[in-house]
C-alpha positions as CSV (number, residue, x, y, z in Angstrom):
1,M,0.0,0.1,0.0
2,E,1.3,3.4,-1.0
3,R,0.8,6.6,1.0
4,Q,0.7,10.2,-0.4
5,Q,2.8,12.7,2.0
6,G,2.3,16.4,2.2
7,G,1.7,19.0,-0.5
8,Q,5.1,17.9,-2.5
9,G,3.3,14.7,-3.8
10,R,6.5,12.6,-2.6
11,R,5.1,9.0,-2.4
12,T,6.7,6.5,0.0
13,R,5.9,3.0,1.0
14,D,5.5,1.3,4.5
15,N,8.8,1.0,6.6
16,E,10.9,2.9,4.1
17,V,13.7,4.7,6.0
18,D,13.2,8.6,6.6
19,L,16.4,10.2,5.7
20,R,15.9,13.4,7.3
21,P,18.3,14.6,10.2
22,R,17.4,13.2,13.6
23,S,16.8,16.7,15.0
24,V,14.3,17.4,12.2
25,V,12.2,14.2,13.3
26,S,12.5,15.1,17.1
27,L,11.0,18.6,16.5
28,S,8.6,17.3,13.9
29,L,7.6,14.7,16.6
30,E,6.9,17.3,19.2
31,Q,4.9,19.3,17.1
32,S,2.9,16.6,15.8
33,L,2.0,15.3,19.2
34,R,0.9,18.8,20.2
35,A,-1.3,18.6,17.6
36,S,-3.0,15.6,18.6
37,D,-3.8,16.3,22.2
38,E,-7.6,15.5,21.8
39,I,-6.7,11.8,20.8
40,L,-5.2,11.3,24.3
41,E,-8.6,12.4,26.0
42,L,-10.1,9.3,24.6
43,L,-8.0,7.2,26.7
44,P,-9.6,5.8,30.1
45,I,-6.2,6.2,31.6
46,A,-3.5,9.0,32.5
47,T,-1.2,9.1,29.5
48,C,1.9,11.4,28.5
49,V,4.5,11.3,25.9
50,C,8.1,12.4,26.4
51,D,10.9,13.2,23.6
52,S,14.2,11.4,23.6
53,A,15.4,14.2,25.9
54,G,12.6,13.6,28.5
55,R,10.5,16.8,27.8
56,I,7.1,16.3,28.3
57,V,5.4,17.1,25.0
58,Q,1.8,15.8,25.3
59,F,-0.3,14.7,27.8
60,N,-4.1,14.4,28.8
61,Q,-6.3,15.8,31.5
62,R,-6.5,12.4,33.5
63,A,-2.6,13.0,33.7
64,V,-2.9,16.6,35.1
65,E,-5.5,15.5,37.6
66,L,-3.4,12.7,39.0
67,W,-0.6,15.0,38.9
68,G,-2.2,17.9,40.7
69,R,-0.9,20.2,38.1
70,A,0.3,20.5,34.7
71,P,4.0,20.6,33.6
72,Q,5.4,24.0,32.0
73,P,6.4,24.1,28.3
74,G,9.7,22.6,27.8
75,Q,10.0,21.0,31.2
76,T,11.4,17.7,31.5
77,H,9.8,14.8,33.5
78,D,12.8,14.8,35.8
79,Q,12.3,18.6,36.3
80,F,8.6,18.3,36.8
81,T,8.8,15.4,39.5
82,A,11.8,17.1,41.3
83,Q,10.0,17.5,44.5
84,C,8.5,13.9,44.3
85,R,9.9,10.6,46.0
86,F,9.4,7.4,44.4
87,F,9.3,3.9,46.1
88,A,9.3,0.3,45.0
89,S,6.6,-2.3,45.9
90,Q,8.8,-3.6,48.8
91,G,9.2,0.1,50.2
92,E,12.9,0.8,49.1
93,E,13.4,4.4,47.6
94,L,14.1,4.6,43.8
95,P,17.0,6.8,42.8
96,R,14.9,8.2,40.1
97,S,11.6,7.7,38.2
98,K,11.0,4.7,36.1
99,L,10.4,6.8,33.0
100,A,14.1,8.2,33.4
101,E,15.1,4.6,33.4
102,V,13.4,3.7,29.9
103,L,14.8,6.8,28.2
104,R,18.3,5.7,29.4
105,T,17.7,1.7,28.9
106,G,15.2,1.6,26.1
107,Q,13.6,-1.2,28.1
108,S,9.8,-1.4,28.7
109,V,8.3,-1.1,32.2
110,R,5.1,-2.8,32.4
111,N,2.5,-3.1,35.3
112,E,5.0,-2.0,37.9
113,E,3.4,-0.4,41.1
114,V,5.4,2.8,42.4
115,T,4.4,4.7,45.5
116,V,4.8,8.6,45.0
117,E,5.3,11.0,47.8
118,R,4.1,14.5,46.5
119,E,5.1,17.7,48.2
120,G,2.3,19.1,50.2
121,R,-0.3,16.3,48.9
122,D,-1.1,12.8,50.0
123,S,1.1,9.7,48.7
124,I,-0.6,7.6,46.0
125,V,0.1,4.1,44.5
126,V,0.6,4.3,40.9
127,L,0.6,1.2,38.2
128,L,3.1,2.2,35.7
129,N,3.3,1.0,31.8
130,I,5.9,3.0,29.9
131,E,6.9,1.8,26.3
132,P,9.9,3.3,24.3
133,L,8.8,4.8,20.9
134,V,11.5,4.4,18.1
135,D,11.6,5.2,14.4
136,A,11.9,3.2,11.6
137,Q,15.6,3.4,11.7
138,G,15.4,1.7,15.4
139,R,16.4,4.9,17.1
140,L,14.7,6.0,20.5
141,V,12.6,8.9,19.7
142,G,10.6,9.2,23.0
143,V,8.5,7.2,25.3
144,I,4.8,6.8,26.0
145,N,3.9,6.6,29.8
146,C,0.4,5.3,30.7
147,F,-0.2,5.4,34.5
148,Q,-3.2,4.7,36.8
149,D,-3.8,5.7,40.6
150,V,-4.7,2.5,42.0
151,T,-4.6,3.7,45.7
152,D,-8.3,3.1,46.2
153,R,-7.8,-0.5,45.0
154,K,-5.2,-1.2,47.7
155,R,-7.7,0.5,50.1
156,M,-10.4,-1.8,49.2
157,V,-8.0,-4.7,49.9
158,D,-7.0,-3.3,53.0
159,A,-10.7,-3.0,54.2
160,L,-11.5,-6.5,53.3
161,D,-8.5,-7.7,55.8
162,R,-9.8,-5.6,58.4
163,S,-13.4,-6.9,57.9
164,R,-12.2,-10.6,58.3
165,Q,-10.1,-9.4,61.6
166,D,-13.4,-7.8,62.9
167,L,-15.2,-11.0,62.3
168,R,-12.4,-13.4,64.1
169,Q,-12.9,-10.7,67.1
170,Q,-16.6,-11.2,66.9
171,E,-16.7,-14.7,67.1
172,E,-14.6,-14.8,70.2
173,R,-17.4,-12.9,71.9
174,W,-20.0,-15.2,70.7
175,N,-18.4,-18.2,72.5
176,A,-20.4,-17.0,75.5
177,T,-23.8,-17.0,73.8
178,Y,-26.5,-19.0,75.1
179,E,-29.7,-20.8,73.7
180,H,-31.5,-17.8,72.3
181,A,-28.3,-16.3,70.6
182,A,-28.4,-15.2,66.8
183,I,-25.9,-17.7,66.2
184,G,-25.5,-21.5,66.3
185,I,-24.4,-23.1,69.3
186,V,-23.8,-26.9,69.4
187,E,-22.3,-29.1,72.4
188,L,-21.0,-32.6,71.4
189,D,-19.2,-35.7,72.8
190,A,-15.7,-37.0,72.0
191,D,-17.1,-39.0,69.2
192,G,-18.7,-35.8,67.3
193,R,-22.4,-36.9,68.3
194,F,-24.7,-33.7,69.2
195,L,-25.7,-33.6,72.5
196,R,-27.4,-30.2,72.6
197,V,-28.4,-27.5,69.9
198,N,-29.8,-24.2,69.9
199,E,-32.6,-22.9,67.6
200,A,-30.3,-20.7,65.3
201,I,-28.3,-24.0,64.5
202,C,-31.5,-25.6,63.3
203,S,-32.0,-22.5,61.1
204,I,-28.6,-22.4,59.6
205,T,-28.6,-26.2,58.9
206,G,-32.2,-26.5,57.8
207,M,-32.6,-29.6,60.3
208,T,-34.9,-29.9,63.2
209,R,-33.8,-30.5,66.7
210,D,-34.7,-33.9,66.8
211,Q,-32.9,-34.7,63.4
212,L,-29.7,-33.0,64.8
213,L,-29.6,-34.7,68.4
214,G,-27.6,-37.9,67.9
215,W,-26.4,-36.6,64.5
216,Q,-22.9,-37.4,63.8
217,L,-20.9,-34.1,63.5
218,F,-19.3,-34.5,60.1
219,G,-22.3,-36.2,58.4
220,R,-23.3,-33.2,56.4
221,T,-19.7,-31.3,55.9
222,H,-18.9,-31.0,52.5
223,P,-16.5,-33.9,51.0
224,D,-13.5,-31.5,50.4
225,D,-13.5,-29.9,53.7
226,R,-14.3,-33.0,56.0
227,D,-10.9,-34.2,56.7
228,V,-9.4,-31.0,57.9
229,D,-12.2,-30.7,60.3
230,E,-12.0,-33.9,61.6
231,D,-8.4,-34.0,62.1
232,L,-8.5,-30.8,64.1
233,Y,-11.6,-31.9,66.2
234,R,-9.7,-35.2,67.2
235,R,-6.8,-33.2,68.2
236,Q,-8.7,-31.0,70.5
237,V,-10.4,-34.0,72.2
238,A,-7.0,-35.4,72.7
239,G,-5.9,-32.3,74.3
240,D,-3.3,-31.2,71.8
241,L,-5.4,-28.1,70.9
242,G,-7.3,-25.8,73.4
243,F,-9.5,-24.5,70.6
244,Y,-9.3,-23.7,66.6
245,S,-11.4,-21.8,64.0
246,I,-12.4,-23.2,60.8
247,E,-14.5,-22.1,57.8
248,K,-16.1,-24.8,55.6
249,R,-19.1,-25.7,53.5
250,F,-22.1,-27.5,54.7
251,V,-24.7,-29.6,52.8
252,R,-28.2,-28.9,53.8
253,P,-30.9,-31.4,53.4
254,D,-32.3,-29.6,50.4
255,G,-29.2,-29.9,48.6
256,R,-28.1,-26.1,49.2
257,V,-24.5,-25.8,49.9
258,I,-23.6,-23.0,52.5
259,W,-20.5,-21.8,54.0
260,I,-20.4,-21.6,57.9
261,A,-17.6,-20.2,60.2
262,V,-17.0,-22.7,63.1
263,R,-15.2,-21.9,66.5
264,S,-14.6,-24.9,68.5
265,S,-13.6,-25.1,71.9
266,T,-13.4,-27.8,75.0
267,V,-14.9,-28.0,78.6
268,R,-12.9,-30.3,80.8
269,D,-13.0,-31.3,84.3
270,A,-10.6,-30.4,87.2
271,T,-8.1,-33.1,86.0
272,G,-8.0,-32.1,82.5
273,H,-10.5,-34.9,81.3
274,F,-12.7,-34.0,78.2
275,L,-16.3,-33.5,79.1
276,Y,-18.0,-32.1,75.8
277,G,-17.0,-29.7,73.0
278,V,-18.6,-26.3,72.3
279,R,-18.9,-25.2,68.8
280,V,-20.1,-21.9,68.0
281,V,-21.6,-21.5,64.4
282,Q,-22.4,-18.6,61.9
283,D,-23.7,-18.7,58.5
284,I,-21.1,-16.7,56.4
285,T,-22.4,-17.6,52.9
286,Q,-23.5,-13.8,52.1
287,R,-20.0,-12.7,53.0
288,K,-18.3,-15.4,51.2
289,E,-20.5,-14.5,48.0
290,A,-19.6,-10.7,48.7
291,E,-16.0,-11.6,48.8
292,E,-16.1,-13.7,45.9
293,R,-18.0,-10.9,43.7
294,Q,-15.2,-8.5,45.1
295,K,-12.5,-10.4,44.1
296,L,-13.9,-11.2,40.7
297,L,-14.6,-7.1,40.1
298,I,-11.0,-6.5,41.4
299,D,-9.4,-9.2,38.8
300,E,-12.0,-8.0,36.1
301,L,-10.7,-4.4,36.7
302,N,-7.2,-5.4,36.7
303,H,-7.6,-7.5,33.6
304,R,-9.5,-4.8,31.4
305,V,-6.9,-2.2,32.5
306,K,-3.9,-4.4,31.6
307,N,-5.3,-5.3,28.4
308,T,-6.2,-1.8,27.6
309,L,-2.5,-0.8,28.5
310,A,-1.0,-3.7,26.4
311,T,-3.2,-2.8,23.4
312,V,-2.4,0.7,23.5
313,Q,1.3,0.0,23.8
314,S,1.2,-2.6,21.4
315,L,-0.2,0.0,18.8
316,A,2.2,2.5,19.7
317,T,5.0,0.3,19.1
318,Q,3.8,-1.1,16.0
319,T,2.8,2.2,14.4
320,A,6.0,3.5,15.2
321,R,8.1,0.8,13.5
322,G,5.5,0.8,10.6
323,T,5.8,4.4,9.9
324,N,8.8,6.7,8.6
325,S,8.0,10.3,10.1
326,P,6.3,11.6,13.1
327,E,3.4,13.0,11.1
328,A,2.7,9.5,9.7
329,F,2.7,8.0,13.2
330,R,0.6,10.7,14.6
331,R,-2.3,10.1,12.0
332,A,-2.0,6.3,12.2
333,F,-1.9,6.0,16.0
334,E,-4.6,8.5,16.1
335,G,-7.0,6.5,13.9
336,R,-6.3,3.3,15.6
337,L,-6.8,4.6,19.1
338,I,-10.3,6.2,17.8
339,A,-11.2,2.6,16.7
340,L,-10.2,1.3,19.9
341,S,-12.2,3.6,21.7
342,L,-15.4,2.9,19.6
343,A,-15.2,-0.6,20.2
344,H,-14.9,0.2,23.9
345,D,-17.9,2.1,23.9
346,Q,-20.0,-0.8,22.1
347,L,-18.7,-3.1,24.9
348,T,-19.4,-1.0,27.9
349,R,-22.9,-0.6,26.7
350,R,-23.2,-4.2,27.1
351,H,-21.4,-4.3,30.1
352,W,-18.6,-6.3,28.6
353,R,-20.3,-9.3,27.9
354,S,-20.6,-9.3,24.2
355,A,-21.1,-6.7,21.4
356,D,-23.4,-6.8,18.2
357,L,-21.1,-7.4,15.1
358,R,-23.1,-4.9,13.1
359,D,-22.6,-2.4,15.4
360,I,-18.7,-3.1,15.6
361,V,-18.7,-2.8,11.8
362,Q,-20.6,0.7,11.6
363,G,-18.3,1.8,14.1
364,A,-15.2,1.2,12.5
365,T,-16.3,2.3,9.0
366,A,-18.6,5.4,9.8
367,P,-15.7,7.7,10.4
368,H,-14.4,7.3,7.0
369,L,-17.8,7.6,5.1
370,A,-17.2,11.2,4.5
371,R,-19.3,11.4,1.1
372,S,-22.3,9.2,1.8
373,L,-23.5,6.3,4.0
374,D,-24.7,5.0,0.7
375,Q,-21.0,3.9,-0.2
376,I,-21.3,1.0,2.1
377,T,-23.6,-2.2,2.3
378,I,-23.7,-4.2,5.4
379,Q,-25.5,-7.3,5.3
380,G,-25.8,-10.3,7.9
381,E,-27.9,-12.1,10.5
382,A,-28.0,-10.6,14.1
383,I,-25.1,-12.1,15.9
384,T,-23.3,-11.1,19.2
385,V,-19.3,-11.5,19.3
386,T,-16.9,-11.9,22.4
387,P,-15.3,-8.7,23.9
388,R,-11.9,-10.1,22.6
389,A,-13.4,-10.7,19.3
390,A,-15.1,-7.2,19.1
391,L,-11.9,-5.4,19.6
392,T,-9.8,-7.5,17.2
393,L,-12.6,-7.3,14.3
394,A,-12.7,-3.4,15.2
395,L,-9.0,-2.8,14.7
396,A,-8.9,-5.1,11.5
397,L,-12.0,-3.2,9.9
398,H,-10.3,-0.1,10.8
399,E,-7.3,-1.1,8.9
400,L,-9.2,-2.1,5.9
401,T,-11.3,1.1,5.9
402,T,-8.4,3.5,6.4
403,N,-6.7,1.5,3.1
404,A,-9.9,2.1,1.1
405,S,-10.3,5.8,2.3
406,K,-6.6,6.3,0.9
407,Y,-6.2,4.0,-1.9
408,G,-9.3,2.2,-2.6
409,A,-13.3,2.1,-3.1
410,L,-13.9,5.2,-0.6
411,A,-11.0,7.3,-2.2
412,V,-13.5,8.0,-5.1
413,A,-17.2,9.1,-5.0
414,E,-18.3,5.9,-7.3
415,G,-16.5,3.6,-5.0
416,H,-18.6,1.2,-2.8
417,I,-17.9,-1.6,-0.1
418,E,-20.0,-4.3,0.9
419,V,-19.5,-6.1,4.3
420,G,-21.3,-9.4,4.8
421,W,-21.3,-12.4,7.3
422,Q,-22.8,-15.9,7.8
423,I,-22.4,-18.9,10.0
424,E,-21.1,-21.7,8.1
425,R,-21.9,-25.2,9.7
426,P,-19.9,-27.8,7.4
427,P,-20.7,-31.6,8.3
428,S,-18.2,-33.0,10.6
429,Q,-16.6,-29.6,11.0
430,P,-16.4,-26.9,13.7
431,A,-19.0,-24.2,13.0
432,M,-17.4,-21.1,11.5
433,L,-18.2,-17.2,11.3
434,K,-17.4,-16.0,7.8
435,I,-16.9,-12.4,7.4
436,E,-16.6,-11.1,3.9
437,W,-15.1,-7.5,2.7
438,R,-15.4,-6.9,-0.9
439,E,-14.6,-3.3,-2.7
440,R,-15.8,-2.3,-6.0
441,G,-15.8,1.0,-8.2
442,G,-12.4,2.1,-6.8
443,P,-9.0,2.6,-8.4
444,P,-7.4,-0.6,-10.0
445,V,-5.7,-2.6,-7.2
446,A,-2.3,-4.1,-7.8
447,V,-0.5,-6.7,-5.4
448,P,1.8,-4.6,-3.1
449,K,5.5,-5.1,-3.4
450,R,5.6,-5.4,0.3
451,H,3.0,-6.0,3.3
452,G,2.5,-3.0,5.6
453,F,1.5,-2.8,9.5
454,G,-2.3,-3.1,8.2
455,T,-2.0,-6.1,6.2
456,R,0.1,-8.0,8.9
457,F,-2.1,-6.7,11.8
458,I,-5.3,-8.0,9.9
459,E,-3.8,-11.6,9.2
460,G,-1.8,-11.9,12.4
461,S,-4.6,-10.5,14.9
462,I,-7.1,-12.8,13.4
463,A,-5.0,-15.8,13.8
464,A,-3.4,-14.8,17.2
465,E,-6.6,-13.6,19.0
466,L,-9.4,-15.6,17.3
467,Q,-7.7,-18.9,16.0
468,G,-9.0,-18.1,12.5
469,T,-7.9,-16.9,9.1
470,A,-7.9,-13.5,7.0
471,R,-7.2,-13.7,3.5
472,L,-6.4,-10.6,1.4
473,D,-7.1,-11.2,-2.6
474,Y,-6.0,-8.1,-4.5
475,D,-8.3,-8.3,-7.3
476,P,-8.1,-5.3,-10.0
477,A,-11.6,-4.7,-9.6
478,G,-11.3,-4.2,-6.0
479,L,-9.8,-5.6,-2.6
480,R,-11.6,-8.5,-1.0
481,C,-11.0,-9.9,2.5
482,T,-12.1,-13.0,3.7
483,M,-12.1,-13.7,7.2
484,A,-12.9,-17.3,8.7
485,I,-13.1,-17.5,12.5
486,P,-14.3,-20.7,14.7
487,L,-17.6,-19.9,16.1
488,D,-16.7,-20.9,19.6
489,A,-14.0,-18.5,19.6
490,A,-16.1,-15.7,18.0
491,T,-19.3,-15.8,20.2
492,P,-20.4,-16.3,23.6
493,H,-20.7,-19.9,24.4
494,E,-24.4,-19.7,24.6
495,D,-24.4,-18.3,21.0
496,A,-22.0,-20.7,19.6
497,A,-23.9,-23.6,21.2
498,G,-27.1,-22.5,19.2
């Protein structure tokens, strides 16, 4: 694919070396990035870009909010953070910022947490992802720094730990509770048979008092938790343990599995002989479910943030390698960020469970239909795709649309694009989602002498992310792209099963 550059009409091909002096490239990088400030505002995280000398040449509002102030023009990152102190996750003070290390070594920093002490403000914990930017000759021209305040997340984890400590203290007080306490109390003999129970334990277990009396202690303990509790109780009866606490699962007669917290102690006579055991029982099912939901939310948040950071950094790195001027980098990187942002919007509306394939196609192509919506026809049955498929397809379609607007059907008023899909279920073979992109009415198409980033991305991402294939056919009448993706990799499981 050829690209037209500037008013001089000079044409270059992807990956050609820019022979201009490095100082000119550096200045153009700063000027180009300053012209695209609005793009960084699309990102859901704080982001800044520095040139090879460490000067902050671009940043978004999220970065200003996290910093608490904006850098002065021409100020380096070291100058801007001179009053800050940086500490690693283990507490040791760092001699300088991680960004300075990347500029010095050229090595990426990924998913590192750093505590930042800011003069006159509270300390914060920041998740850093810093990627070097290199030009087509492999020279370092700057870095892109994506960072996020994760202080609240750490506070959430600390609060969860404190809630567990509070529960343990509360269980100690419950040891003296009597018959009508709101928690279950059980007295049992050395063999684990129930001697006395209160009303609360009947409610917890779903069994009557008569059913419980004479019942063996571990009769309805979940099989995976039984051995540990039996061993601890045996040691307690023998006098090796004074008391113990355990959380375990209990199977009610109706088949429902609940979580209970048990604090077990013993009563002995003056000679130390075992008389009976006392177990205080609390239903902690809601707490366990809440903890699991909270853990899933934290894990999901971490997963999404890291995936977003990885995608942005990969796009920046690959775009820098595939362009031979800062202006070309800015344009290509800007378009890919917009495509990524639109796909995120589609997924957010469905709570990141799935996205409508038609919405993904329309979102990827609409920004390029400058003349008329009639230039594109979209056909296909209603189908939802997974978040991974949505992001991959959105970026692949963006590359196809960008190429069409520059060199293909969207470059002329008479051009037209047809996008269609269908599910194919061949006998004795996995079902496939087949997506076809066909251009017509544009300039004649020729097989390129070399493949650029767009072609490599389309073919590579469909294979790596979705275990499918993408084939580009350079028909003189118009470019065709056929993508074949296993249905179980493209759609949520319930859709694939249908």
